[in-house]
C-alpha positions as CSV (number, residue, x, y, z in Angstrom):
1,M,-28.9,-64.1,135.8
2,G,-32.5,-65.4,137.0
3,G,-34.4,-62.4,135.5
4,H,-36.5,-64.6,133.5
5,W,-37.6,-66.6,136.8
6,M,-38.8,-63.3,138.2
7,A,-40.9,-62.4,135.2
8,F,-42.4,-65.8,135.2
9,Q,-43.0,-65.7,139.0
10,T,-44.6,-62.3,138.6
11,A,-47.0,-63.6,135.9
12,A,-47.9,-66.4,138.2
13,W,-48.8,-64.3,141.0
14,I,-50.8,-62.0,138.7
15,G,-52.7,-65.1,137.6
16,M,-53.2,-66.4,141.0
17,L,-54.3,-63.0,142.4
18,V,-56.9,-62.8,139.7
19,K,-58.2,-66.3,140.0
20,Y,-58.4,-66.1,143.7
21,S,-59.9,-62.6,143.8
22,K,-62.6,-63.6,141.6
23,A,-63.7,-66.7,143.6
24,E,-63.5,-65.3,147.0
25,G,-62.6,-61.4,147.0
26,V,-59.5,-59.4,146.9
27,E,-58.4,-59.7,150.4
28,V,-58.4,-63.6,150.3
29,G,-57.1,-63.4,147.1
30,I,-54.1,-61.5,148.1
31,S,-53.7,-63.5,151.1
32,K,-53.9,-67.0,149.1
33,T,-51.6,-65.6,146.6
34,F,-48.6,-64.7,149.0
35,D,-49.0,-67.1,151.7
36,G,-47.1,-70.0,150.1
37,K,-49.6,-72.4,150.9
38,H,-51.6,-72.3,147.7
39,P,-49.1,-72.5,144.9
40,C,-50.3,-72.9,141.5
41,S,-48.9,-75.2,139.0
42,L,-46.6,-72.4,137.3
43,C,-45.2,-71.7,140.6
44,L,-44.5,-75.2,141.4
45,S,-42.8,-75.7,137.8
46,I,-40.8,-72.5,138.4
47,A,-39.6,-73.7,141.8
48,K,-38.8,-77.1,140.2
49,N,-36.9,-75.6,137.3
50,K,-34.9,-73.0,139.4
51,Q,-33.4,-75.8,141.5
52,T,-32.3,-77.6,138.2
53,D,-31.1,-74.3,136.7
54,K,-28.9,-73.8,140.1
55,R,-27.5,-77.4,140.1
56,Q,-26.7,-76.8,136.5
57,S,-24.8,-73.5,137.0
58,S,-23.0,-74.8,140.2
59,Q,-21.5,-77.6,138.0
60,S,-20.6,-75.4,135.1
61,A,-19.2,-72.6,137.3
62,A,-16.3,-74.8,138.3
63,S,-15.4,-75.4,134.5
64,K,-15.4,-71.6,133.7
65,I,-11.9,-70.2,132.9
66,F,-11.3,-66.5,133.6
67,L,-8.6,-64.9,131.6
68,L,-7.4,-61.7,132.8
69,A,-5.1,-59.2,131.0
70,E,-3.0,-56.4,132.5
71,S,-4.6,-53.0,132.2
72,Q,-2.8,-50.6,129.8
73,G,-2.0,-47.1,131.1
74,L,-4.0,-44.2,129.6
75,T,-2.6,-40.5,129.9
76,L,-4.6,-37.6,129.0
77,K,-2.3,-34.6,127.8
78,P,-3.6,-31.0,127.1
79,P,-4.2,-29.8,123.5
80,G,-0.9,-28.1,121.9
81,H,-3.0,-25.4,120.5
82,F,-5.9,-23.2,122.3
83,W,-7.8,-20.3,120.6
84,Y,-9.9,-18.2,122.7
85,S,-12.0,-15.9,121.0
86,E,-14.0,-13.2,123.1
87,T,-17.4,-12.4,122.1
88,S,-19.1,-9.1,123.4
89,K,-22.5,-9.1,125.0
90,D,-23.2,-6.2,122.7
91,F,-23.0,-8.6,119.5
92,L,-25.3,-11.1,121.4
93,F,-28.1,-8.4,122.1
94,S,-27.7,-6.1,119.0
95,Y,-30.5,-7.6,116.9
96,N,-33.1,-4.9,116.5
97,G,-35.1,-6.1,113.7
98,D,-39.0,-6.9,113.6
99,P,-40.0,-10.4,114.2
100,P,-40.5,-12.3,111.0
101,V,-43.9,-12.3,109.5
102,P,-45.8,-15.7,109.4
103,P,-46.6,-16.7,105.6
104,P,-50.2,-15.7,104.7
105,R,-52.7,-18.8,105.2
106,I,-55.4,-19.8,102.8
107,S,-58.6,-19.6,104.2
């Protein structure tokens, strides 16, 4: 998938940004980090390993076998029985009692 390479690259960029910003200021640090002319050792290693990964995945992709099965049909049917119970609004709003009293607290 390649998500791990993005995580490594992000870590490398953060490290470069901190390193260059400490030495020469934030503006120069950002510029050097993302200009592509000042890669760190981690950036070089990531680029090399990504190329190796791509070559290996293209070689193994040809050997993959995909097995497809026919999809099975699915039919939804309504229920055989249905009970409808009507509730009146009077029942829902008929509570006339006082609210519960909280328990006494020990002071």
